[in-house]
N, C-alpha and C positions, 0 to 999 in steps of 0.2 A: 504493500500500500504506500510505503514511503517513496519508492521509486516511481510509482504511478502518480502520486501527488506532485513530485518534483518535475516529472515529465509534463504533466498538465500545466504546472506553474510556468515552466519555460515556454510552452506553446502559447499560453495566454499572454505572457509578457511580450512575446514576439508579435502576437496578434494585435495587442494594444499599440505597439510602436508602428506597425503597418497601418493600422486604422488612423493614427494621428498624422502620419505622412499623407495618406490619401485625403484626409479631412482638410489639410492645408491646401491641397491642390484643387479641391472642389469648392465651387461658389459661383456667384453671378458671373465672374470672370475666371474661367478655367486657367490654371497655371501648369504648364508641363513640368515633369519631374526635374529636368535639367535646370530650369529657371529657379525652381524651389531650392535646389542644392546650391545654386549660385548665390541666391539671396541669403542662405544660411552662412555662407562664407564672407558676405559683405553686409553685416547688420547696419552699418552706418551709411550705406549707400543712399543716395537721393532718388534712385530709380523707382518708378512706380511699383514694380513688382516687389522690390525689397520693402517698400512702405506697406504694401498690402499684407505681405507675409508677417512682418515684425510688429506692425501696429494694429492689425485687424484680426488676422486668422490665427496666428500662433498663440497669442494670449487666450483666445477663445478655446482653442483645442486643448492647450495645456490645462486651462481652467476646468474644462469638462472632465478631463482625466482625473484631476485632483479632487474635484467635487464628487465625482462618481466613486472614487476610491474611499473618500471620507465616509460617504453614506453606506458603502458596502461594509467597511470596517465597523461602523456604528451598529449596523444591522446584525453583524455576526456576534458582536459583544452582547447585545440585548437578547438575541435569540438563545444564546448560551446561558446568560445570566438568569433569565426568566424561565428557561426550559420551555419556551413557547416558539414553535417554528413559524408562527404567524406574526411575530413581533416585528416592528418597524422602527426606524430611528425616531419617528415622530410620536411614538407610543407614549413617552413620558411627558408629553405636553410641550415639547420644543417647538413644534410647528405653530401652535396657537400662541405661544410666547413670542415667537418671531413675528407673527402677524400683528400682535398687539404693539410690539416695539416699532415695527415699520409704520403702522398706522399713526402712532403718536408722533414719530419723527416727521412724517409727511404733513400732518396737520399743524404742528408747531413751527416747523421750519421748511416750508415747501420749496424754497429756492436754494437750499444749501446742500441738496443731494445727500441727506443723512439717513436715508432709508436703510442702507446696508448696516450702518453702525447701530441704528435703532433695532434692527432685526437681530443682530448679534447679542446686544444687551438683553433683549426680551427672551431669546432662546436660551441663553446661558442662565438667566434668572429663573426661568421655568424649570430647567434641569436641576438647578440648585434647590429650588423649592420642593420639587418632587423627591429629590434625594433626602432632604431634611425630613420631609413628612413620613418617609418610610424607614427612618434610621432606627426606630425603636426595635429592641431585641424581640425576636419571635414573629416579626412581620414577614408574611410569605409572598411568593411571586404573584399569586392572584391578587392580593391586596395592592401590590405595586401597580399592576395593570389597571385596576379600578381607580386608584388615586390619579394615575396619569390621564385616564379617560375623563374623570371629573374635572381635573385641572384644565384639560383641553376645552371642555364645554364652557367653563367659567370664563377663561381668557378669550375664547372665541366670541362669547356673548358680549364681552366688554368691547372688543374690536368692532363688532357689528353696531353696537350702540353709538360708538364714536363716529363711525362712517355715516350713520343715519342722519347725524346733525352736521356733517361736513361733506357735502356732495362733491366739492371740488377735488377732494383727495381720492375719490372712488376710482377714477380711470387708471392712475398710476399704480395704486395698490392692487387693482384687479389684475393688471398684467404681471405685477410682481408675484401675486399668488400663483400664477400659472407657471412660473419658473422661466428663466432665460439666462444665457451665458454671453450675450452680446456686449455687456458692459464690464466684464471681468478685466481688471487692471493688473499690471505687473506687481504692484504693491500687494494686492489681494492674493496673487499667486504665491508670493513669498510667504505670506501669513498662512495660506493653505498648506504649503509644503512643510513649514515648520510644525504646525499643529498636527498634521498627518503623521509626520515622523515621530513626534512625541506620543501620539495616540497609539501608533503601531508598536513602538518600543515598549511602552508601559503595559499594553494589553498582552504582549508576549511574556512580560515578566509574570503576569497572572495566569499564564496558560495552564499550569497544573491545577490551580484553584478552580478554573473553569471546567477542566476535565473532571474534577471531583464533584463539582456542583451538578454536572450532567447526570450523575448517579442519583442525587437527591440531597437536600439541604442537611438532613439529619446525618446521612452517611458522610457528607463532607465534614461536618463537625467532628465525627469520630476519627476522621483522617487528619485532624488538626487544623482545619481551615477556619479562620475567623470569618464566619459568613456575613455578619453585619458590616464589618469593616471592608471586606472584599466587595460586597454589594454597593456600598456607598461610593467607594473609589471608582468602580467601573461604571456606575450610573453617571457620576460626574464626568468621567472621561468620555463616555458616549455622548453626553449632552454637549460637552465642549466641542467635540469634533463635528457634531451635527450643526451646532450654532455657527461655526465658521463657514461651513458649506452653505447654510441657508443665507447667511449675510452676503455671500458672494453671488449666489445664483437664484435666490428666491426659493419657493416651495416646489421641490421636485420629488414626487412620490414614487414608491415601488422599487427604486434602485436598491435600497437597503433591505427590501424583502426578498428580491429575486437572487441577488448575488450570493448570499450565504448558502442558499440551497444548491446552487450549481457547484460551489466550492466543496460542500460536504459530499456531494455525489462523487466528486473526483478524488478527494483527499481523505475521506472518512471523517470520524468524529474527533480526532485529535486536534485540539485548537491551535497548537503550534504551527500547523500547516494551514488550517482553515481560515484563520484570521488574515494571513497574508494573501491567500488566494481570493478571499472575498473582496479585498481592496483592489486587487488587479482586475477581477472580473467586473466589479462595479465601475471602474474607470473605463474599461472597454465597452461596457453596455452604454454608458452615458455619452461617450465620444460618438458611437454609432447613432444613438438616438438624436443627438444634436446635429449631426451631419444630415440625417434624414429631415429634421425639422427645418433646416435652412436651404434645402435643395428641392423642395416640392414645386411642381409647375405653377401652383396657385400663389406662390410666395412663401416667405418664412412664417412659421407658426411657433408658439411657445413650446419649448422642449418638454415641459411637463405634460402636455397633451399626448405626445408620442409615448412617453414612459407609462402614462396611464392606460393608453390603448393596449400596450404590450403587457404591463403588469397587472391590470385589472382582471383579465381572464385567467392569468396565472394564479392570482389570489383565490379566485372562485374555485379553480381546480384543486388547490391545496385544501380548501374548506371541504369540498366534496370527498376527497380522499380521507380526510380526517374523520368525517362522519361515517365512512365505511370501515373505519378502524385500520386504515393503511398507514404505515409509518411515513411521515414526511420530514 
């Protein structure tokens, strides 16, 4: 299984890099591979092709890979931590927190482009609130899911209330809700890369605790795992990684649901391999979805629509398999 997981990881990484190269070439103005490689070698060139590559397409493509990887990693952490294969990075209220933060930023400072910052603060705050609320000893995975759901409903209701009285903010927030990678900057890419590296590194430190928790919380305690501390740290970590992804690209669903399932199918249940593969597959999935979203004959559409069209049926399939008692 280890060699199989390593082979799959290598193939997925190669696929991701190939997708990123193709994505840079695809757009309203097609760029041949030779010109793309020439632009890579002359980043400061004033040529039109170099400007398109470095200022428009490359930040978007790298941003898609990093956001997808962040969501895939967060999904793998939460599905392992909660022992729930239907868990999603937005399960603990981060999406509703991000929505509230983005709404407040747009209403209070509409001309300052503070929506990403507001989204990050809201998502991180919601993750911290959910983690604190479930910190008490003896709180189970089901309770965490219910707390996250209740928090999502409350924060979502507050966002809706604010937008009801501020119609001018509706349009921008609406498109942000659907997700998009067109405005990802190099500064955001640096932040994404740093937080993703931190998240992957720390989650791998806890890989044995996650393996133990997969058996059961009581069994993990018998094996010496501090369940409460592990749960708090990993919930905060998943919330932070999701918050940075949401602040850069808006609300993009189902990436963190789909990626861990593909990774487990290839690498098995050991989290040392599954966490990394989930990040790689999440990046590949979102790069492909974004390329499709901006290459349709009718024009560009929000990438969240594409991921929902793909991920929605996958989620229903998982639910039906679960109802039939088939392992997912």
